[in-house]
Kinemage of the C-alpha trace (Angstrom):
@kinemage 1
@onewidth
@group {chain A} dominant
@subgroup {mainchain}
@vectorlist {calphas} color= white
{ca met a 1} P 7.860 -16.288 -23.080
{ca gln a 2} L 9.816 -16.783 -19.901
{ca arg a 3} L 11.210 -13.305 -19.922
{ca leu a 4} L 7.384 -12.008 -20.080
{ca leu a 5} L 6.380 -14.129 -17.315
{ca lys a 6} L 9.352 -13.097 -15.295
{ca thr a 7} L 8.312 -9.370 -15.726
{ca tyr a 8} L 4.828 -10.333 -14.477
{ca cys a 9} L 6.094 -11.968 -11.316
{ca gln a 10} L 8.408 -8.935 -10.689
{ca lys a 11} L 5.615 -6.400 -11.250
{ca ala a 12} L 3.293 -8.417 -8.947
{ca lys a 13} L 5.770 -8.454 -6.306
{ca glu a 14} L 6.211 -4.521 -6.540
{ca gly a 15} L 2.586 -4.206 -6.056
{ca val a 16} L 1.310 -3.785 -9.583
{ca ala a 17} L -1.455 -6.236 -10.118
{ca ser a 18} L -1.642 -8.124 -13.415
{ca gly a 19} L -5.441 -7.585 -13.598
{ca met a 20} L -7.393 -6.065 -16.354
{ca leu a 21} L -4.321 -5.805 -18.764
{ca lys a 22} L -1.938 -8.169 -17.546
{ca asn a 23} L 0.565 -5.476 -18.632
{ca val a 24} L 3.579 -3.863 -16.961
{ca leu a 25} L 2.640 -0.251 -17.544
{ca asn a 26} L -0.247 0.167 -14.985
{ca ile a 27} L -2.317 1.915 -17.676
{ca pro a 28} L -6.097 1.638 -16.711
{ca his a 29} L -8.387 -0.509 -18.799
{ca gly a 30} L -11.582 1.263 -19.484
{ca leu a 31} L -9.942 4.278 -18.013
{ca his a 32} L -7.778 5.581 -20.605
{ca tyr a 33} L -10.055 8.532 -20.798
{ca cys a 34} L -8.952 9.388 -17.160
{ca cys a 35} L -5.326 9.169 -18.067
{ca leu a 36} L -5.841 11.368 -21.001
{ca thr a 37} L -7.729 13.796 -18.666
{ca met a 38} L -4.637 14.104 -16.401
{ca leu a 39} L -2.096 14.002 -19.307
{ca cys a 40} L -0.552 10.923 -17.549
{ca ala a 41} L -0.423 8.375 -20.166
{ca leu a 42} L 2.426 6.419 -18.645
{ca tyr a 43} L 5.507 5.180 -20.780
{ca ala a 44} L 8.022 2.684 -19.570
{ca thr a 45} L 10.869 0.687 -21.146
{ca gly a 46} L 11.279 -2.956 -21.268
{ca thr a 47} L 10.758 -5.984 -23.307
{ca leu a 48} L 7.478 -7.913 -24.188
{ca glu a 49} L 8.188 -10.990 -25.634
{ca ala a 50} L 6.460 -12.486 -28.779
{ca ala a 51} L 3.713 -15.046 -28.028
{ca pro a 52} L 5.160 -18.523 -27.795
{ca gln a 53} L 4.716 -20.932 -30.717
{ca leu a 54} L 1.967 -22.846 -29.708
{ca pro a 55} L 1.607 -26.468 -30.408
{ca gln a 56} L -0.818 -27.117 -33.234
{ca pro a 57} L -3.830 -29.264 -32.230
{ca glu a 58} L -2.795 -32.190 -34.081
{ca ala a 59} L 0.277 -32.471 -31.991
{ca thr a 60} L -1.885 -33.598 -28.930
{ca gln a 61} L -2.675 -36.980 -29.682
{ca val a 62} L -4.035 -38.670 -26.879
{ca gln a 63} L -7.205 -40.586 -25.649
{ca glu a 64} L -10.332 -38.557 -25.971
{ca glu a 65} L -11.536 -39.948 -22.759
{ca glu a 66} L -8.448 -38.687 -21.019
{ca asp a 67} L -7.805 -35.414 -22.836
{ca ser a 68} L -10.950 -33.928 -23.922
{ca val a 69} L -11.047 -30.227 -24.536
{ca arg a 70} L -12.494 -28.339 -21.612
{ca val a 71} L -13.323 -24.499 -21.915
{ca ser a 72} L -14.075 -22.044 -19.163
{ca leu a 73} L -14.669 -18.529 -18.819
{ca val a 74} L -12.574 -16.821 -15.911
{ca thr a 75} L -13.539 -13.766 -14.282
{ca phe a 76} L -11.452 -11.731 -11.932
{ca tyr a 77} L -13.458 -9.098 -9.764
{ca pro a 78} L -12.487 -5.566 -9.502
{ca gly a 79} L -8.928 -4.676 -7.864
{ca ser a 80} L -8.042 -1.775 -5.807
{ca glu a 81} L -6.067 0.263 -8.418
{ca pro a 82} L -7.410 2.360 -11.329
{ca his a 83} L -6.240 -0.048 -13.963
{ca asn a 84} L -8.271 -3.010 -12.619
{ca ile a 85} L -11.419 -1.407 -11.123
{ca phe a 86} L -13.666 -2.943 -13.889
{ca gly a 87} L -12.636 -6.556 -13.460
{ca his a 88} L -11.124 -8.787 -16.074
{ca ser a 89} L -12.020 -11.906 -18.378
{ca glu a 90} L -9.950 -14.614 -19.746
{ca ile a 91} L -10.756 -18.052 -21.317
{ca arg a 92} L -9.206 -21.210 -19.948
{ca val a 93} L -8.540 -24.065 -22.367
{ca gln a 94} L -7.573 -27.536 -20.912
{ca gln a 95} L -6.561 -30.705 -22.703
{ca gly a 96} L -4.088 -33.185 -21.158
{ca ser a 97} L -1.063 -31.167 -19.796
{ca thr a 98} L -1.961 -28.219 -21.745
{ca asp a 99} L -3.652 -25.657 -19.338
{ca leu a 100} L -3.536 -22.128 -20.763
{ca tyr a 101} L -5.462 -18.862 -20.057
{ca phe a 102} L -6.053 -16.687 -23.237
{ca asn a 103} L -5.810 -13.054 -22.288
{ca tyr a 104} L -6.995 -10.264 -24.682
{ca gly a 105} L -5.755 -7.550 -22.469
{ca val a 106} L -1.798 -7.403 -23.300
{ca phe a 107} L -0.188 -4.831 -25.146
{ca asp a 108} L 3.341 -4.107 -26.567
{ca phe a 109} L 4.477 -0.940 -25.142
{ca gln a 110} L 7.676 -1.292 -27.371
{ca ala a 111} L 5.509 -1.139 -30.625
{ca pro a 112} L 6.700 1.819 -32.843
{ca gly a 113} L 4.977 5.219 -31.682
{ca phe a 114} L 3.099 3.580 -28.702
{ca leu a 115} L 2.519 6.505 -26.588
{ca trp a 116} L 1.247 8.718 -29.540
{ca arg a 117} L -0.924 5.907 -30.718
{ca phe a 118} L -2.310 5.536 -27.316
{ca val a 119} L -3.280 9.028 -26.839
{ca leu a 120} L -4.972 8.835 -30.358
{ca gly a 121} L -6.822 5.725 -29.286
{ca glu a 122} L -5.041 3.497 -31.769
{ca thr a 123} L -3.463 1.058 -29.561
{ca asp a 124} L -3.111 -2.466 -30.837
{ca tyr a 125} L -3.805 -5.146 -28.091
{ca leu a 126} L -2.641 -8.647 -28.134
{ca cys a 127} L -4.114 -12.213 -27.440
{ca met a 128} L -1.489 -13.845 -25.120
{ca pro a 129} L -1.838 -17.433 -23.824
{ca ile a 130} L -0.520 -17.689 -19.989
{ca pro a 131} L 0.273 -20.769 -18.465
{ca arg a 132} L -1.608 -22.138 -15.480
{ca ala a 133} L 1.331 -21.385 -13.133
{ca tyr a 134} L 1.173 -17.606 -13.916
{ca ala a 135} L -2.386 -16.918 -14.551
{ca thr a 136} L -3.237 -15.584 -11.224
{ca val a 137} L 0.022 -13.767 -10.376
{ca gly a 138} L -0.966 -10.408 -8.775
{ca met a 139} L -4.380 -11.266 -8.335
{ca glu a 140} L -4.334 -13.150 -5.133
{ca asn a 141} L -6.693 -10.676 -3.296
{ca arg a 142} L -9.213 -10.468 -6.054
{ca arg a 143} L -12.276 -12.959 -6.324
{ca met a 144} L -11.764 -15.541 -9.098
{ca val a 145} L -14.854 -17.386 -10.676
{ca glu a 146} L -14.472 -20.201 -13.336
{ca gln a 147} L -17.350 -21.212 -15.377
{ca glu a 148} L -16.738 -24.340 -17.155
{ca leu a 149} L -18.765 -24.322 -20.363
{ca asn a 150} L -21.076 -27.111 -21.317
{ca leu a 151} L -19.991 -27.358 -24.949
{ca pro a 152} L -20.099 -30.420 -27.275
{ca gln a 153} L -16.377 -31.563 -27.877
{ca asp a 154} L -16.666 -30.431 -31.553
{ca arg a 155} L -17.433 -26.775 -30.356
{ca ala a 156} L -14.804 -26.943 -27.565
{ca ile a 157} L -12.253 -27.977 -30.150
{ca ala a 158} L -13.377 -25.201 -32.433
{ca val a 159} L -12.740 -22.871 -29.463
{ca arg a 160} L -9.342 -24.278 -28.825
{ca asp a 161} L -8.469 -23.994 -32.510
{ca phe a 162} L -9.665 -20.606 -32.721
{ca leu a 163} L -7.474 -19.331 -29.770
{ca trp a 164} L -4.536 -21.110 -30.696
{ca asn a 165} L -4.676 -19.404 -34.110
{ca asn a 166} L -5.400 -16.080 -32.803
{ca ala a 167} L -2.572 -16.143 -30.477
{ca gln a 168} L -0.057 -16.800 -33.218
{ca pro a 169} L 2.160 -13.546 -33.823
{ca glu a 170} L 0.583 -12.897 -37.215
{ca asn a 171} L -2.949 -12.913 -35.760
{ca arg a 172} L -2.745 -11.712 -32.130
{ca glu a 173} L -3.082 -8.054 -32.502
{ca tyr a 174} L -6.604 -6.237 -32.563
{ca arg a 175} L -7.773 -2.590 -32.096
{ca tyr a 176} L -8.735 -2.121 -28.503
{ca lys a 177} L -11.938 -0.307 -27.776
{ca phe a 178} L -12.821 0.223 -24.104
{ca leu a 179} L -16.543 -0.080 -24.627
{ca ser a 180} L -17.077 -2.475 -27.654
{ca asp a 181} L -13.753 -4.628 -28.049
{ca asn a 182} L -12.039 -5.291 -25.012
{ca cys a 183} L -10.934 -8.286 -22.720
{ca ser a 184} L -14.541 -9.016 -21.837
{ca thr a 185} L -16.397 -8.697 -25.120
{ca arg a 186} L -13.719 -10.755 -27.068
{ca pro a 187} L -14.563 -13.650 -24.845
{ca arg a 188} L -18.308 -13.019 -25.197
{ca asp a 189} L -18.006 -13.107 -28.913
{ca ile a 190} L -15.894 -16.352 -28.824
{ca ile a 191} L -18.577 -18.069 -26.583
{ca glu a 192} L -21.449 -16.927 -28.859
{ca met a 193} L -19.459 -18.161 -31.852
{ca ala a 194} L -19.051 -21.636 -30.126
{ca ala a 195} L -22.673 -21.894 -28.963
{ca gly a 196} L -24.037 -20.878 -32.084
{ca glu a 197} L -27.618 -19.558 -32.739
{ca thr a 198} L -29.204 -21.511 -29.991
{ca leu a 199} L -27.600 -19.580 -27.325
{ca arg a 200} L -30.032 -17.790 -25.095
{ca tyr a 201} L -29.274 -15.380 -22.527
{ca pro a 202} L -31.480 -15.249 -19.293
{ca asp a 203} L -34.180 -12.572 -19.444
{ca met a 204} L -32.919 -9.602 -17.326
{ca gly a 205} L -36.272 -7.617 -17.376
{ca asp a 206} L -36.937 -4.214 -18.116
{ca arg a 207} L -33.572 -2.371 -17.528
{ca thr a 208} L -32.789 1.377 -18.280
{ca val a 209} L -29.331 1.365 -17.881
{ca thr a 210} L -26.404 3.497 -19.860
{ca tyr a 211} L -22.795 2.899 -20.071
{ca arg a 212} L -22.198 5.821 -17.782
{ca asp a 213} L -24.382 4.291 -15.147
{ca ile a 214} L -22.528 1.127 -15.253
{ca leu a 215} L -18.950 2.895 -15.157
{ca ser a 216} L -20.417 5.067 -12.294
{ca phe a 217} L -21.332 2.028 -10.328
{ca tyr a 218} L -17.746 0.623 -10.659
{ca cys a 219} L -16.157 3.922 -9.650
{ca arg a 220} L -18.532 4.656 -6.740
{ca asn a 221} L -15.605 4.438 -4.483
{ca tyr a 222} L -13.306 6.388 -6.846
{ca ala a 223} L -14.448 10.018 -7.094
{ca trp a 224} L -11.667 11.273 -9.223
{ca glu a 225} L -11.841 8.581 -11.798
{ca ser a 226} L -15.670 9.037 -11.961
{ca phe a 227} L -14.827 12.878 -12.382
{ca gly a 228} L -12.547 11.968 -15.409
{ca ile a 229} L -14.976 9.691 -16.913
{ca asp a 230} L -17.928 12.400 -16.854
{ca leu a 231} L -15.405 14.971 -18.339
{ca val a 232} L -14.098 13.300 -21.292
{ca leu a 233} L -16.995 11.104 -22.309
{ca gly a 234} L -19.773 12.563 -24.209
{ca trp a 235} L -23.401 11.874 -24.503
{ca asp a 236} L -22.886 8.607 -26.616
{ca val a 237} L -22.509 7.045 -23.312
{ca asp a 238} L -25.674 8.252 -21.899
{ca thr a 239} L -27.777 6.337 -24.492
{ca leu a 240} L -29.747 3.235 -23.363
{ca ile a 241} L -27.903 -0.074 -24.082
{ca asp a 242} L -29.044 -3.824 -24.102
{ca gln a 243} L -27.775 -6.681 -22.272
{ca arg a 244} L -25.368 -7.862 -24.693
{ca ala a 245} L -23.655 -4.361 -24.825
{ca met a 246} L -23.501 -4.409 -20.935
{ca met a 247} L -21.183 -7.379 -21.239
{ca phe a 248} L -18.100 -4.941 -21.789
{ca ile a 249} L -17.884 -5.399 -18.035
{ca pro a 250} L -16.530 -8.969 -17.096
{ca met a 251} L -18.864 -9.400 -14.008
{ca gln a 252} L -21.882 -8.451 -16.286
{ca leu a 253} L -20.651 -11.217 -18.713
{ca met a 254} L -20.301 -13.708 -16.098
{ca asp a 255} L -23.682 -13.132 -14.802
{ca ala a 256} L -25.157 -13.454 -18.276
{ca ile a 257} L -23.329 -16.664 -19.043
{ca ala a 258} L -24.324 -18.140 -15.648
{ca gly a 259} L -28.010 -18.144 -16.706
{ca ala a 260} L -27.608 -18.860 -20.290
{ca thr a 261} L -28.668 -22.048 -22.299
{ca ile a 262} L -27.964 -23.577 -25.336
{ca thr a 263} L -29.620 -26.445 -27.426
{ca thr a 264} L -28.278 -29.714 -28.499
{ca asp a 265} L -30.501 -32.386 -28.676
{ca arg a 266} L -32.321 -30.694 -25.670
{ca val a 267} L -31.953 -27.511 -24.004
{ca ile a 268} L -29.008 -27.472 -21.388
{ca pro a 269} L -27.296 -24.824 -19.359
{ca leu a 270} L -24.288 -23.101 -20.874
{ca val a 271} L -22.398 -23.300 -17.724
{ca lys a 272} L -21.638 -27.066 -16.719
{ca ala a 273} L -19.733 -26.173 -13.415
{ca thr a 274} L -18.875 -23.218 -11.651
{ca thr a 275} L -15.673 -23.001 -9.028
{ca val a 276} L -14.308 -20.254 -7.044
{ca pro a 277} L -10.486 -20.729 -7.103
{ca ile a 278} L -9.949 -17.470 -5.156
{ca asp a 279} L -12.690 -17.087 -2.576
{ca lys a 280} L -12.803 -13.284 -1.836
{ca ser a 281} L -15.368 -10.533 -1.460
{ca thr a 282} L -18.066 -10.249 -4.369
{ca glu a 283} L -17.500 -6.526 -3.997
{ca gly a 284} L -14.132 -6.977 -5.229
{ca asn a 285} L -10.857 -5.848 -3.591
{ca val a 286} L -11.709 -2.086 -3.598
{ca arg a 287} L -10.543 0.634 -1.759
{ca pro a 288} L -12.722 2.788 0.825
{ca pro a 289} L -14.675 5.734 -0.688
{ca thr a 290} L -12.612 8.955 -1.492
{ca pro a 291} L -12.677 11.236 1.383
{ca trp a 292} L -14.981 14.058 0.978
{ca tyr a 293} L -12.228 16.595 1.752
{ca ile a 294} L -10.185 15.463 -1.228
{ca ser a 295} L -13.036 14.745 -3.627
{ca pro a 296} L -13.631 16.790 -6.747
{ca ile a 297} L -16.629 18.286 -5.233
{ca ala a 298} L -14.742 19.647 -2.354
{ca phe a 299} L -12.056 20.940 -4.731
{ca ala a 300} L -14.757 22.511 -7.130
{ca leu a 301} L -16.342 24.121 -3.973
{ca leu a 302} L -12.870 25.458 -2.763
{ca val a 303} L -12.424 26.841 -6.084
{ca leu a 304} L -15.794 28.532 -6.002
{ca val a 305} L -15.333 30.011 -2.220
{ca leu a 306} L -11.794 31.547 -3.600
{ca thr a 307} L -13.590 33.067 -6.494
{ca leu a 308} L -16.269 34.490 -4.371
{ca leu a 309} L -13.744 35.879 -2.109
{ca val a 310} L -11.564 37.189 -4.882
{ca ser a 311} L -14.627 38.894 -6.886
{ca gly a 312} L -15.900 40.287 -3.765
{ca arg a 313} L -12.408 41.856 -3.045
{ca asp a 314} L -12.310 43.135 -6.830
{ca trp a 315} L -15.736 44.605 -6.511
{ca his a 316} L -14.999 46.508 -3.518
{ca arg a 317} L -11.726 47.849 -4.995
{ca his a 318} L -13.100 48.334 -8.397
{ca asp a 319} L -10.389 46.540 -9.688
{ca val a 320} L -9.620 43.111 -11.431
{ca ser a 321} L -7.072 40.423 -9.957
{ca arg a 322} L -5.383 39.291 -13.196
{ca trp a 323} L -3.327 36.969 -11.410
{ca phe a 324} L -6.257 34.882 -10.124
{ca asp a 325} L -7.884 34.913 -13.531
{ca ser a 326} L -4.680 33.717 -15.307
{ca ile a 327} L -4.587 30.662 -12.909
{ca leu a 328} L -8.138 29.877 -13.316
{ca phe a 329} L -8.565 30.215 -17.091
{ca thr a 330} L -5.180 28.651 -17.785
{ca ala a 331} L -6.267 25.508 -15.960
{ca gly a 332} L -9.789 25.814 -17.720
{ca gly a 333} L -7.960 26.252 -21.182
{ca leu a 334} L -5.610 23.308 -20.709
{ca ala a 335} L -8.528 21.073 -19.759
{ca gly a 336} L -10.242 22.429 -22.767
{ca cys a 337} L -7.243 21.620 -25.039
{ca ile a 338} L -7.415 18.108 -24.079
{ca leu a 339} L -11.159 17.825 -24.725
{ca phe a 340} L -10.684 19.567 -28.103
{ca phe a 341} L -8.067 16.855 -29.074
{ca leu a 342} L -10.241 14.037 -27.909
{ca ile a 343} L -13.151 15.244 -29.896
{ca cys a 344} L -11.446 16.289 -32.939
{ca phe a 345} L -8.571 14.030 -33.333
{ca ser a 346} L -8.647 10.865 -31.063
{ca thr a 347} L -10.381 7.742 -32.083
{ca his a 348} L -11.172 6.867 -28.396
{ca glu a 349} L -14.901 5.885 -28.106
{ca ala a 350} L -17.536 8.198 -27.031
{ca thr a 351} L -15.474 11.291 -26.437
{ca ser a 352} L -17.408 13.170 -29.312
{ca pro a 353} L -19.831 14.767 -29.176
{ca asn a 354} L -19.078 16.203 -25.657
{ca ile a 355} L -21.079 18.981 -24.259
{ca asn a 356} L -18.228 19.921 -21.853
{ca ile a 357} L -16.237 21.617 -24.661
{ca val a 358} L -18.846 24.532 -24.234
{ca trp a 359} L -17.567 25.607 -20.657
{ca leu a 360} L -13.940 24.046 -21.160
{ca his a 361} L -12.282 25.162 -24.398
{ca pro a 362} L -8.832 26.290 -25.594
{ca leu a 363} L -10.201 29.847 -25.985
{ca leu a 364} L -10.007 30.268 -22.085
{ca leu a 365} L -6.198 30.530 -22.450
{ca leu a 366} L -6.858 33.819 -24.302
{ca leu a 367} L -8.846 35.018 -21.185
{ca ala a 368} L -5.813 34.120 -19.101
{ca val a 369} L -3.308 36.236 -21.227
{ca leu a 370} L -5.294 39.077 -22.894
{ca pro a 371} L -6.108 41.272 -19.900
{ca trp a 372} L -2.323 41.726 -19.052
{ca phe a 373} L -2.041 43.845 -22.120
{ca lys a 374} L -3.763 47.213 -22.354
{ca lys a 375} L -4.331 47.171 -26.055
{ca thr a 376} L -5.924 43.563 -25.925
{ca arg a 377} L -8.277 44.296 -23.024
{ca pro a 378} L -11.169 45.465 -25.128
{ca val a 379} L -11.184 42.091 -26.929
{ca ala a 380} L -10.804 40.340 -23.602
{ca arg a 381} L -13.877 42.051 -22.357
{ca trp a 382} L -15.864 40.836 -25.375
{ca leu a 383} L -14.731 37.311 -25.105
{ca his a 384} L -15.431 37.366 -21.277
{ca ala a 385} L -19.065 38.632 -22.223
{ca met a 386} L -19.525 35.828 -24.437
{ca asn a 387} L -18.015 33.185 -21.960
{ca ala a 388} L -20.342 34.311 -19.331
{ca val a 389} L -23.575 34.340 -21.288
{ca ile a 390} L -22.941 30.969 -23.004
{ca val a 391} L -21.756 29.182 -19.900
{ca ala a 392} L -24.591 30.568 -17.830
{ca leu a 393} L -27.096 29.489 -20.615
{ca leu a 394} L -25.573 26.027 -20.536
{ca met a 395} L -26.096 25.851 -16.829
{ca met a 396} L -29.615 26.747 -17.107
{ca ala a 397} L -30.202 24.253 -20.082
{ca trp a 398} L -28.366 21.269 -18.652
{ca pro a 399} L -31.356 19.383 -17.614
{ca trp a 400} L -32.720 19.571 -20.815
{ca gln a 401} L -29.536 18.382 -22.750
{ca pro a 402} L -28.568 14.659 -23.217
{ca gln a 403} L -25.337 14.541 -21.328
{ca val a 404} L -25.007 13.668 -17.453
{ca gly a 405} L -22.706 15.973 -15.865
{ca asn a 406} L -20.660 15.368 -12.666
{ca ile a 407} L -21.956 17.377 -9.818
{ca ala a 408} L -18.540 19.018 -9.376
{ca phe a 409} L -18.983 20.719 -12.981
{ca phe a 410} L -21.411 23.262 -11.573
{ca pro a 411} L -19.328 25.053 -8.825
{ca leu a 412} L -16.630 25.404 -11.362
{ca met a 413} L -18.854 26.747 -14.149
{ca thr a 414} L -20.219 29.069 -11.612
{ca ala a 415} L -16.641 30.353 -10.858
{ca leu a 416} L -15.936 30.849 -14.469
{ca val a 417} L -19.154 32.651 -15.281
{ca met a 418} L -18.327 35.014 -12.157
{ca arg a 419} L -14.852 35.880 -13.130
{ca ser a 420} L -15.989 36.598 -16.760
{ca ala a 421} L -18.607 38.817 -15.245
{ca ile a 422} L -16.408 40.746 -13.097
{ca asn a 423} L -13.962 41.225 -15.965
{ca val a 424} L -16.800 42.653 -18.003
{ca leu a 425} L -17.980 45.119 -15.225
{ca leu a 426} L -14.631 46.140 -14.235
{ca gly a 427} L -12.221 45.240 -17.157
{ca ala a 428} L -12.267 48.742 -18.488
{ca gln a 429} L -10.671 50.039 -15.270
{ca thr a 430} L -7.125 49.772 -14.067
{ca thr a 431} L -6.282 46.232 -13.260
{ca arg a 432} L -3.867 44.738 -10.618
{ca gly a 433} L -1.569 41.907 -11.073
{ca pro a 434} L 1.341 40.886 -8.920
{ca thr a 435} L 2.397 44.623 -8.968
{ca ser a 436} L 0.324 47.516 -9.727
{ca ser a 437} L 0.071 48.367 -13.401
{ca asn a 438} L -1.359 51.638 -14.982
{ca his a 439} L -0.398 50.971 -18.655
């Protein structure tokens, strides 16, 4: 345990916040899909110690007046790095000299096949107890709110016993899901278990919101993260969700708990007291918005402008620039391979079905290669014709299909349609590459 805590402190000094995941890999929570989009799932070597052998409840024998069990929900607001822009939740348990923060965002990166399982969406996360002295390491610049729960002692003791048991090495692993089973939904479930059937959340009124709406809100300053989310998450995240489902975000859970009530012999607030140990901005420690000139839409428009210029040149010279098509369709084909893998093989949530596979698919790699060979050019023209028609129809039908798209998609789709159309119209003629070719 000391070795783990030392690693936390070292990473915090290096500027790696121990926020959402309390891990030393710096892999995003709720943004695994963005890592996969860029094929940059990070892998590092190191040692993650086993969870400490916690004292059993029976070992803490003190007077109830002095050492009654106190349970609190602790919420850390968003940080400034991709891995903590959605915030973080923990459960604090205090009894006498024992003061632990139970964190469901830890994973063992030395587990066999960790990187491959991460890509597959089969990463097992851990419940880890963090002593009070280390609970805020790396989070000093993020607002921290602690809500002490107004639980009867028997229910508070039940939470303590459950967490102590859950943190044991044989019980601590669980299959992480970034929407339905994460560091926020686990505390929610435990609080609901403790509060029982009398728990009532406040009426939030009629709210029409989707997972994508919430993710987009917290990514509002991070254009590329938002682009990645929109690219790899399908239409399942565009369905309306209820208040309980919204609690996959820590701040949403905090707000719901703040107005919740339970019934003992009377109706009482679920939150007994609220403190703010780290009083920072309620917006979180977020970076300024991505400058427009390096945003996805700027990049997409640049690609479209280059496509217009190259296509105009090709039309004027009655020739096809194979080098440009090779770059464009290779990039699209590689992105299509990622989407195909996520749809067909990964167990990550909400990656299938995904309408983006219609315009970004592995077959685009053929369009990058086939025009370079005289014998395969007829096949390439046929594939280009299909691609132009299908992507153009998708663009026209987009408002009536269930999935929300990023605005940067449309200039990119237009570029693909334009290059496919040029290949259909001019592909039978001599094509140019880096050197003139008449074969």
